[in-house]
GUDO-441118 format. One record per residue: residue in one letter; x negated, y negated, z of N, C-alpha, C, O in turn. Coordinates in steps of 0.05 Angstrom, whole numbers, padded with zeros to 5 digits, always signed. Example, Ala and Ser with C-alpha at 12.3 -4.5 7.8 and 13.67 -1.06 7.14 Angstrom:
% residues 2
a-00264+00114+00156-00246+00090+00156-00264+00066+00156-00285+00066+00169/s-00257+00045+00142-00273+00021+00143-00258-00001+00157-00268-00023+00161/
This chain:
% residues 206
m+01090+00213+01188+01075+00193+01172+01046+00191+01182+01042+00187+01205/k+01027+00193+01163+00999+00191+01171+00993+00162+01180+01004+00143+01169/r+00975+00160+01199+00966+00134+01209+00943+00124+01192+00920+00125+01201/h+00948+00115+01167+00927+00108+01148+00907+00088+01159+00883+00092+01157/i+00918+00066+01170+00900+00045+01179+00882+00055+01202+00858+00049+01203/y+00894+00070+01220+00879+00081+01243+00857+00100+01233+00834+00098+01242/i+00864+00117+01214+00844+00136+01203+00822+00121+01189+00798+00128+01192/q+00829+00101+01173+00809+00085+01159+00790+00072+01179+00765+00071+01174/n+00800+00061+01200+00783+00047+01220+00765+00067+01234+00742+00060+01241/q+00774+00091+01239+00757+00111+01252+00734+00119+01233+00711+00123+01242/v+00740+00121+01207+00719+00126+01188+00699+00103+01187+00675+00108+01185/l+00709+00079+01187+00691+00056+01186+00672+00056+01210+00648+00050+01207/q+00682+00063+01234+00665+00064+01257+00643+00085+01254+00620+00081+01263/i+00649+00107+01242+00630+00128+01237+00608+00118+01218+00584+00122+01223/y+00616+00104+01197+00596+00094+01177+00579+00072+01189+00555+00070+01182/r+00590+00057+01207+00575+00035+01219+00552+00046+01237+00532+00033+01242/k+00555+00071+01246+00535+00083+01264+00514+00099+01249+00495+00108+01261/l+00517+00101+01222+00498+00116+01207+00472+00100+01204+00472+00076+01200/d+00450+00114+01206+00424+00101+01201+00421+00094+01172+00410+00073+01165/v+00430+00112+01155+00429+00108+01126+00455+00118+01114+00464+00140+01120/v+00466+00102+01096+00490+00111+01082+00481+00125+01056+00471+00112+01038/s+00485+00151+01056+00477+00167+01032+00497+00190+01029+00511+00197+01047/f+00497+00201+01005+00516+00222+00998+00502+00246+00985+00481+00242+00971/p+00512+00270+00989+00535+00277+01006+00530+00269+01035+00508+00270+01045/l+00552+00263+01049+00550+00255+01077+00539+00278+01094+00547+00301+01091/d+00520+00272+01111+00509+00293+01129+00528+00296+01152+00525+00284+01173/i+00548+00313+01148+00569+00316+01168+00559+00328+01194+00569+00322+01216/d+00538+00345+01192+00527+00357+01217+00514+00335+01234+00517+00335+01259/a+00501+00315+01221+00489+00293+01237+00511+00276+01249+00508+00267+01272/v+00533+00272+01235+00555+00257+01246+00567+00271+01270+00572+00259+01291/i+00570+00297+01268+00581+00313+01290+00563+00312+01315+00572+00310+01337/k+00536+00313+01310+00517+00313+01332+00518+00287+01348+00509+00286+01371/r+00528+00266+01336+00530+00240+01350+00551+00241+01371+00551+00224+01389/h+00569+00260+01370+00589+00264+01390+00579+00284+01411+00578+00308+01406/k+00570+00273+01433+00556+00289+01453+00572+00312+01465+00561+00331+01476/n+00598+00309+01464+00615+00330+01476+00626+00350+01455+00645+00364+01460/v+00613+00350+01431+00621+00368+01410+00598+00386+01402+00576+00377+01397/r+00604+00412+01401+00585+00432+01392+00596+00446+01367+00620+00448+01365/i+00579+00454+01349+00588+00467+01325+00573+00493+01320+00548+00494+01322/l+00587+00514+01314+00576+00540+01308+00591+00553+01285+00614+00548+01281/s+00577+00570+01270+00591+00585+01250+00605+00609+01263+00599+00616+01286/y+00624+00620+01249+00638+00644+01259+00617+00666+01265+00619+00680+01285/q+00597+00668+01248+00577+00689+01251+00560+00684+01276+00554+00703+01290/e+00553+00659+01281+00537+00653+01305+00553+00658+01330+00543+00669+01350/f+00579+00650+01329+00596+00654+01352+00601+00684+01358+00601+00692+01381/a+00605+00699+01337+00609+00728+01340+00585+00741+01352+00588+00758+01370/k+00561+00733+01344+00537+00744+01355+00533+00737+01384+00526+00753+01401/a+00539+00712+01391+00536+00702+01418+00556+00715+01437+00550+00719+01461/t+00579+00721+01427+00600+00733+01445+00603+00763+01441+00621+00776+01453/q+00585+00774+01424+00585+00803+01420+00613+00814+01410+00623+00833+01421/c+00623+00800+01391+00648+00809+01378+00644+00809+01348+00623+00801+01339/s+00664+00816+01333+00662+00816+01304+00672+00790+01292+00687+00775+01305/v+00664+00784+01268+00673+00760+01254+00704+00762+01251+00717+00741+01252/s+00714+00786+01245+00743+00789+01242+00757+00781+01268+00780+00771+01267/d+00745+00787+01291+00757+00779+01317+00758+00749+01319+00777+00738+01329/v+00737+00736+01310+00736+00706+01311+00757+00695+01293+00771+00675+01300/i+00761+00706+01269+00782+00697+01251+00809+00700+01264+00826+00682+01262/k+00814+00722+01277+00839+00726+01291+00843+00706+01313+00865+00695+01317/m+00822+00701+01328+00823+00682+01350+00829+00654+01340+00845+00639+01351/c+00816+00646+01317+00820+00620+01306+00846+00618+01289+00856+00596+01284/q+00857+00641+01282+00880+00642+01264+00874+00627+01238+00892+00614+01227/s+00850+00629+01229+00841+00615+01205+00817+00630+01193+00799+00638+01207/e+00817+00632+01166+00794+00643+01152+00771+00623+01150+00748+00631+01145/t+00777+00598+01153+00757+00577+01147+00746+00563+01172+00722+00558+01173/g+00763+00556+01191+00752+00541+01214+00773+00534+01234+00797+00536+01229/c+00764+00526+01258+00782+00517+01279+00766+00501+01300+00741+00500+01298/t+00780+00489+01318+00767+00474+01340+00779+00483+01366+00804+00485+01370/h+00762+00489+01386+00771+00497+01413+00765+00474+01431+00743+00462+01430/y+00784+00467+01448+00781+00444+01467+00783+00454+01495+00802+00468+01503/e+00764+00445+01512+00765+00450+01540+00772+00424+01554+00754+00407+01559/p+00797+00420+01562+00805+00394+01574+00792+00388+01600+00787+00365+01607/e+00786+00409+01616+00773+00405+01642+00746+00392+01639+00738+00376+01656/k+00732+00398+01618+00705+00387+01614+00705+00367+01591+00684+00355+01584/d+00728+00362+01578+00730+00345+01555+00708+00352+01535+00692+00335+01526/r+00708+00378+01527+00688+00388+01510+00700+00404+01487+00721+00417+01490/y+00688+00401+01463+00699+00413+01439+00679+00433+01427+00655+00429+01429/l+00689+00453+01414+00673+00472+01399+00686+00475+01371+00708+00486+01369/i+00671+00466+01351+00680+00470+01323+00668+00496+01313+00644+00501+01315/l+00685+00513+01302+00677+00538+01290+00684+00537+01260+00705+00528+01252/y+00666+00548+01243+00671+00549+01215+00660+00574+01203+00640+00585+01212/n+00673+00584+01182+00664+00609+01169+00642+00603+01149+00647+00587+01130/d+00619+00614+01152+00596+00609+01135+00591+00632+01115+00571+00632+01101/d+00610+00650+01114+00606+00674+01097+00625+00673+01073+00649+00674+01075/g+00613+00672+01049+00629+00673+01025+00643+00647+01018+00658+00646+00998/c+00638+00626+01032+00650+00600+01027+00630+00582+01012+00607+00581+01019/v+00640+00568+00991+00622+00550+00977+00615+00527+00995+00631+00519+01012/p+00591+00515+00991+00582+00493+01008+00602+00470+01010+00606+00458+01031/g+00615+00464+00988+00635+00442+00989+00659+00448+01006+00669+00430+01019/r+00667+00473+01007+00689+00481+01024+00681+00480+01054+00697+00472+01071/i+00656+00488+01059+00646+00487+01087+00644+00458+01096+00652+00451+01119/l+00635+00441+01079+00633+00412+01085+00660+00401+01092+00663+00386+01112/w+00680+00408+01076+00707+00398+01081+00718+00409+01107+00731+00394+01123/t+00714+00434+01113+00723+00446+01138+00712+00432+01162+00726+00426+01181/k+00686+00426+01162+00673+00413+01184+00685+00385+01187+00690+00376+01210/a+00689+00370+01165+00700+00343+01167+00729+00344+01177+00737+00327+01192/h+00744+00364+01168+00772+00367+01176+00773+00372+01206+00790+00359+01220/e+00757+00390+01216+00757+00396+01245+00748+00372+01261+00759+00366+01283/l+00728+00357+01251+00719+00333+01265+00742+00313+01265+00745+00298+01285/g+00758+00312+01244+00781+00295+01243+00800+00299+01266+00810+00280+01278/h+00805+00324+01273+00823+00330+01295+00812+00317+01321+00828+00307+01337/i+00786+00318+01324+00773+00307+01348+00774+00276+01348+00783+00264+01368/v+00765+00265+01326+00763+00235+01324+00790+00223+01326+00793+00201+01338/l+00810+00236+01315+00837+00225+01315+00853+00232+01341+00876+00226+01343/k+00839+00244+01360+00849+00249+01387+00874+00268+01386+00893+00263+01401/h+00873+00288+01369+00895+00307+01368+00896+00324+01393+00917+00337+01398/f+00874+00325+01408+00874+00341+01432+00873+00324+01457+00866+00334+01479/a+00881+00299+01455+00880+00281+01478+00896+00292+01501+00888+00289+01524/d+00918+00304+01495+00934+00317+01515+00934+00347+01508+00942+00354+01486/i+00925+00364+01526+00922+00392+01519+00949+00405+01510+00949+00424+01495/r+00971+00394+01520+00996+00404+01511+01001+00398+01481+01017+00412+01468/c+00988+00378+01471+00990+00371+01443+00974+00391+01426+00980+00395+01402/a+00955+00404+01438+00938+00422+01423+00953+00446+01412+00945+00458+01392/k+00976+00452+01424+00992+00474+01414+01015+00464+01396+01035+00478+01391/y+01012+00438+01387+01031+00427+01369+01059+00425+01381+01078+00439+01373/a+01062+00406+01399+01088+00402+01411+01108+00391+01391+01100+00383+01368/t+01133+00392+01398+01154+00383+01380+01149+00354+01371+01142+00337+01387/f+01154+00349+01345+01149+00322+01335+01164+00301+01351+01188+00304+01357/a+01150+00279+01357+01161+00256+01371+01169+00263+01400+01186+00249+01411/e+01157+00284+01411+01163+00290+01439+01143+00275+01456+01119+00279+01455/e+01153+00256+01472+01136+00239+01487+01132+00251+01515+01152+00256+01530/h+01107+00256+01523+01102+00268+01548+01100+00246+01570+01097+00222+01563/p+01101+00253+01595+01101+00234+01617+01077+00215+01617+01078+00193+01626/n+01054+00226+01606+01030+00209+01606+01029+00189+01583+01010+00174+01579/g+01050+00189+01567+01052+00169+01545+01041+00178+01519+01042+00163+01500/v+01029+00202+01518+01018+00211+01492+01041+00221+01474+01058+00236+01482/l+01041+00211+01450+01061+00219+01431+01050+00241+01413+01031+00237+01399/c+01062+00264+01415+01052+00287+01400+01065+00289+01372+01088+00282+01368/a+01049+00297+01353+01059+00302+01326+01061+00331+01321+01049+00347+01335/d+01076+00339+01301+01078+00367+01295+01054+00377+01279+01037+00361+01271/k+01053+00403+01274+01029+00414+01261+01025+00402+01233+01002+00397+01225/t+01047+00398+01219+01044+00387+01192+01031+00360+01192+01013+00355+01176/q+01039+00343+01210+01027+00316+01211+00998+00317+01220+00981+00303+01209/i+00993+00334+01240+00965+00336+01250+00946+00345+01228+00925+00334+01225/e+00954+00366+01214+00938+00377+01192+00935+00356+01170+00914+00354+01158/s+00956+00342+01164+00956+00322+01143+00937+00299+01150+00922+00289+01133/e+00937+00291+01175+00918+00270+01184+00889+00280+01183+00872+00264+01175/a+00884+00304+01191+00857+00315+01190+00847+00317+01162+00823+00312+01156/d+00865+00324+01143+00857+00325+01115+00852+00297+01104+00833+00293+01089/a+00868+00278+01112+00864+00250+01104+00837+00240+01114+00823+00226+01099/f+00831+00246+01139+00805+00238+01150+00782+00250+01134+00763+00236+01127/a+00784+00276+01129+00763+00290+01114+00759+00277+01087+00736+00273+01078/s+00781+00271+01073+00779+00259+01047+00766+00232+01047+00749+00226+01031/i+00774+00215+01067+00763+00188+01068+00734+00188+01077+00718+00172+01066/v+00727+00204+01096+00700+00203+01107+00680+00216+01087+00657+00207+01086/l+00689+00236+01072+00671+00248+01053+00670+00234+01026+00649+00232+01013/c+00693+00223+01017+00695+00210+00991+00708+00183+00993+00731+00180+00985/p+00695+00164+01005+00707+00137+01009+00711+00122+00983+00692+00114+00969/f+00737+00118+00976+00744+00104+00951+00730+00077+00947+00722+00072+00924/p+00727+00060+00967+00715+00034+00963+00687+00036+00951+00677+00016+00939/m+00673+00058+00954+00646+00061+00945+00643+00074+00917+00621+00075+00906/f+00666+00083+00906+00665+00097+00881+00652+00080+00859+00634+00089+00845/k+00662+00056+00855+00653+00039+00833+00624+00033+00835+00609+00034+00815/d+00614+00026+00859+00586+00019+00863+00568+00043+00859+00545+00040+00851/l+00579+00067+00863+00563+00091+00859+00566+00103+00831+00554+00124+00825/g+00582+00090+00814+00586+00100+00787+00603+00125+00786+00601+00141+00767/v+00621+00128+00806+00638+00152+00807+00664+00146+00793+00678+00127+00799/r+00671+00164+00773+00696+00160+00759+00712+00186+00756+00737+00186+00759/t+00699+00207+00750+00712+00232+00744+00710+00252+00767+00695+00248+00786/a+00725+00274+00765+00723+00295+00785+00695+00307+00786+00685+00314+00807/s+00682+00309+00763+00655+00319+00762+00636+00300+00778+00619+00309+00792/d+00640+00274+00774+00624+00254+00789+00629+00257+00819+00610+00256+00835/i+00654+00261+00827+00661+00263+00855+00647+00288+00867+00636+00286+00889/g+00649+00310+00853+00636+00334+00863+00606+00332+00866+00595+00340+00887/s+00593+00321+00846+00564+00319+00847+00554+00298+00866+00533+00302+00879/t+00569+00276+00870+00561+00255+00888+00566+00261+00917+00549+00257+00934/f+00590+00272+00922+00599+00275+00950+00597+00304+00960+00602+00309+00984/g+00591+00323+00942+00586+00350+00951+00611+00366+00958+00608+00387+00971/v+00634+00357+00950+00659+00371+00956+00664+00392+00935+00652+00392+00913/s+00683+00410+00940+00689+00432+00922+00703+00421+00897+00712+00398+00897/r+00704+00437+00876+00717+00429+00852+00746+00422+00857+00756+00402+00846/q+00760+00438+00873+00788+00432+00878+00791+00406+00893+00809+00390+00886/a+00775+00401+00913+00776+00376+00928+00770+00352+00910+00782+00331+00912/a+00750+00356+00892+00743+00334+00874+00765+00327+00854+00770+00304+00849/e+00779+00348+00845+00801+00343+00826+00824+00328+00840+00837+00310+00829/i+00830+00336+00865+00851+00323+00880+00843+00294+00886+00859+00275+00884/s+00817+00290+00893+00807+00264+00899+00809+00245+00874+00815+00222+00877/e+00803+00256+00851+00805+00240+00826+00833+00230+00822+00837+00206+00815/v+00853+00247+00826+00881+00239+00822+00888+00217+00843+00901+00197+00836/q+00880+00222+00868+00886+00203+00889+00872+00176+00884+00883+00155+00890/y+00848+00177+00874+00833+00153+00869+00846+00136+00847+00848+00111+00849/k+00856+00149+00826+00870+00134+00805+00895+00121+00816+00902+00099+00808/e+00910+00136+00833+00934+00124+00845+00926+00101+00863+00940+00080+00864/w+00904+00104+00877+00895+00082+00895+00888+00057+00879+00895+00035+00887/l+00874+00061+00857+00867+00038+00840+00892+00024+00829+00892-00001+00826/a+00912+00039+00823+00936+00028+00811+00954+00013+00830+00969-00005+00823/h+00952+00021+00856+00971+00009+00875+00959-00006+00899+00973-00020+00913/h+00933-00003+00903+00923-00014+00928+00917-00044+00925+00914-00055+00903/r+00917-00057+00948+00909-00085+00949+00884-00086+00966+00882-00072+00986/k+00865-00103+00958+00839-00104+00972+00844-00112+01001+00858-00130+01007/t+00831-00097+01019+00834-00102+01047+00807-00107+01060+00786-00104+01048/a+00808-00116+01085+00783-00121+01100+00768-00095+01104+00743-00095+01103/w+00783-00073+01107+00770-00047+01110+00753-00040+01086+00731-00030+01088/e+00765-00044+01062+00750-00038+01037+00725-00055+01035+00704-00045+01028/n+00727-00081+01041+00704-00098+01041+00683-00090+01060+00659-00091+01054/d+00691-00082+01084+00672-00073+01105+00658-00048+01096+00634-00045+01100/m+00672-00029+01084+00660-00004+01075+00639-00010+01053+00617+00001+01054/r+00646-00027+01034+00628-00033+01012+00604-00048+01022+00582-00044+01012/s+00607-00065+01042+00585-00081+01052+00564-00063+01065+00540-00068+01064/l+00573-00041+01077+00554-00022+01089+00537-00009+01068+00513-00004+01072/l+00548-00003+01045+00533+00008+01023+00514-00012+01011+00491-00005+01005/y+00523-00037+01009+00505-00058+00999+00482-00063+01017+00459-00066+01009/t+00488-00063+01043+00467-00068+01063+00445-00046+01061+00422-00052+01063/d+00454-00021+01058+00436+00001+01056+00418-00001+01031+00394+00003+01032/v+00431-00008+01008+00416-00011+00983+00396-00033+00984+00374-00031+00976/e+00406-00056+00995+00389-00080+00996+00366-00077+01016+00345-00088+01013/g+00372-00062+01038+00352-00059+01059+00329-00042+01051+00311-00037+01066/
């Protein structure tokens, strides 16, 4: 089960630190605020390490992106594929990988290899399986890039509006539209929603 409230609160903290709330979200600027996180494209990493992009893909076990964690230095390296990917897909990949970091999926290095679900380690860290971890990172990316509480104020209603306003891919925009309609039908207004909207109002009024 995804930790919805925890994920929402992490997103709120990110927005509170923004100098200006504007869209599409400048995810590179958000990442740079994390002093122990570096980000490179697959192509940049391949050049720096004198290997091929295909080697990087094999290392990451992903065509789109991955995150490497050095527990000894508590340092992260986000890698993403910048070749042949639409900007919206790259934006999502960066946000997804940042989600792994912000949600502390690598807090225990043994968790980085996706330990068995609900396996509690001696240090008290509860590990989730790969499905949950990826689901949480996707939820983080969705909320941080396309925050539902701001849709109405920004005049966002359709998938086309979502794509043009938030810079996500067509596929992500279509999924977000469906989720937004479900959210409108079932959600109850929360303090988190009010806090997110107030940040947008503050920016507009300021």
